[in-house]
N, C-alpha and C positions, 0 to 999 in steps of 0.2 A: 870676475863674470866677462868683463869687455876686449878683453879673446877668447872664450866660450864661446856668446853666443852670434856672432859671426862665425868659428866658426862651428855651429850646428848647424845655421841655416848654408852655407852654401855647404851641406855635407845633404841637409834637404832639396835644392833646386838638384844639386847631381841626381838619388835616386829617381825624382819625378822626368826630369829631361833621360833622363836609361830609360824610365818605361816607357815613356812617348819614342821615341825610338823603335819600340823594342816592337807596340803597337802599331807602327807604323808599320818597321818588317812583316808581321804577321797578317798587315790587311793585305800584302802587296803582292806579300808567299801567295796567298788565299784566293788575289785574285788572277795570279797569271796562272795557278795550277789550275780552279774552275776556267778558265778559260782556255785552257793548252786543251783540255778533256773535248770543250763544247767543238773545239776545231775540229780535235779528230775521228770528231764524232762525226760533224757536216761532214767534211770528205768521200765518206761510207754514204752519205744517203746524192737517192737519182739529181734530185733537181736541184742539190742547196751548195756541191761540190761550187771549192774554190769565189762565192757568192757572199761568203758572209765576210763582216767586215766585224774582223780578233780586236782590230787599236782601239773603234769605237766599246763589246761589245767593253771590256776592262775596262778604258775609262768607264764607263756607268761601273762599274763595279769599285768599284778604287775614288768616284766621286762621293766626295763631303766627307768620308772615314778616317782619313789620316790629317793627322793630326801638328805633325812636327816641319814631316814632308809637305812644300802644296808644288813645286812644278817638276810635273812626272813627267817622261818618257816612254811612248807604248813601241817598241816592236816587234813583227809575226812573222815569220816564216813555212812555209806549207812544202816537206821536200816527199817526196815518194810516198816512205815512211818513218813519217817522222812530225809534227806541232812547234815549232821552236819559239814560243813567247819569250822576251825580254824586257827586264823596265825596267829606265834606272832611275833615279831621283835622289834630287841635290838640295843644301841650304848652307852658303853659304862652302866650312872645310867638311861639315859632313855629306857623306856617298852615300847611293847606299847602289847594288847591281845583282837585281834577283833575276836568274832563266831560267822555268818555266819549262821538261818535253813532254808532252803525252804521244804515246807511242799510234801508227792509223793503225790499227785492229784487224782484220778480214776473217770472221774464224767459220761463216757462214762457207766460207769454200776449205779451208783445210773440212766441217763436216761430211763438203762430200767429196771432198778429197778421202774422206777416210770411209765414206757406206761403196764410192769404187771398189777403194783392196778389197774390201772386204767380198763384198760380192764380184768380183773377181777370181779369191780365193775359195770365195764357196761353188763355185760355179766351178775349181779345181781341181776342191775332191770328192 
């Protein structure tokens, strides 16, 4: 029993640590994905383009929810086609690096182009 009880406790602690790790990973993945989508939508809004602080928005999403990782660094980059969110979290030797991207789409432009092409085809017939 003196060998069995410490082994059982070690396995139990490892299971709890693993659960905490994946809990924090899922929180960070969700926050990064939500931030990327909000950033992509904000780039389409006429008055909001480039004015939303995505790092602060992401920080609000993870505030107080992490169990294992307390030190997080958030960086965002916006290009013409993509919004990219990177989160790096660390505690001791454990590290996480999360990257989420969302495309900046403009479906209204595609719809207008299709309507113009459709009207031109109808006029030719």
